[in-house]
C-alpha positions in Angstrom: -0.2 0.4 0.3 0.7 3.4 -0.8 0.1 6.6 0.9 0.4 10.0 -0.7 1.6 12.8 -0.3 3.1 12.9 2.9 2.8 14.9 4.8 -0.6 16.3 3.3 -3.0 18.9 4.6 -6.1 18.6 1.8 -6.1 15.1 0.3 -4.3 11.8 0.1 -4.8 9.3 -2.2 -4.5 5.6 -1.0 -3.1 3.0 -3.4 -2.6 -0.6 -3.5 -1.0 -3.3 -5.7 -2.3 -6.8 -4.6 -5.8 -6.6 -3.9 -8.7 -4.2 -4.1 -9.6 -1.7 -1.3 -12.8 -3.5 0.6 -12.5 -1.2 3.5 -10.2 1.3 5.4 -10.1 2.9 8.8 -7.8 5.8 10.2 -6.9 6.2 13.7 -5.9 9.5 15.4 -2.6 9.5 17.3 -4.4 8.3 20.4 -5.1 5.2 18.8 -9.0 6.3 18.6 -10.8 5.0 15.4 -12.0 8.2 13.5 -13.1 6.9 10.2 -14.3 3.8 8.9 -15.5 2.6 5.5 -16.5 -0.3 4.0 -17.1 -1.3 0.6 -14.9 1.0 -1.4 -16.1 0.1 -4.7 -13.0 -2.5 -4.8 -10.8 0.2 -6.2 -7.3 -0.2 -6.0 -6.8 3.7 -5.8 -8.8 6.4 -3.7 -8.6 9.9 -2.7 -9.5 10.7 0.8 -10.3 14.8 1.6 -8.7 15.1 5.2 -9.0 19.0 5.3 -11.2 18.9 8.3 -8.6 16.7 10.1 -6.5 18.8 12.6 -2.7 18.7 12.2 -1.1 15.3 14.1 0.2 11.8 13.1 -2.7 9.6 11.7 -2.9 5.7 11.0 -4.4 4.4 7.7 -5.6 1.0 7.8 -6.4 -1.1 4.7 -8.0 -4.6 4.5 -7.7 -4.9 7.8 -3.8 -5.8 7.4 -1.7 -2.9 6.1 -1.0 -0.3 8.4 0.7 3.5 7.3 1.2 6.5 9.2 0.6 10.1 7.8 0.9 13.3 8.9 -1.6 15.9 8.5 -0.5 19.4 8.2 
């Protein structure tokens, strides 16, 4: 999984190569889940609006297995 740009302030792009994105979650720096989305149309690339998130470190999890940290400015 690739997440870019990182750091970001408006949008992030999440891409996978192995399998389509079926679900993704986002957690704040305290480990609280702040976003959950199922059935993402089985795409391998999605763009997510993060403009309303406060600056900080967040973790993106895709398909209950792969996690990446992102920095929101």
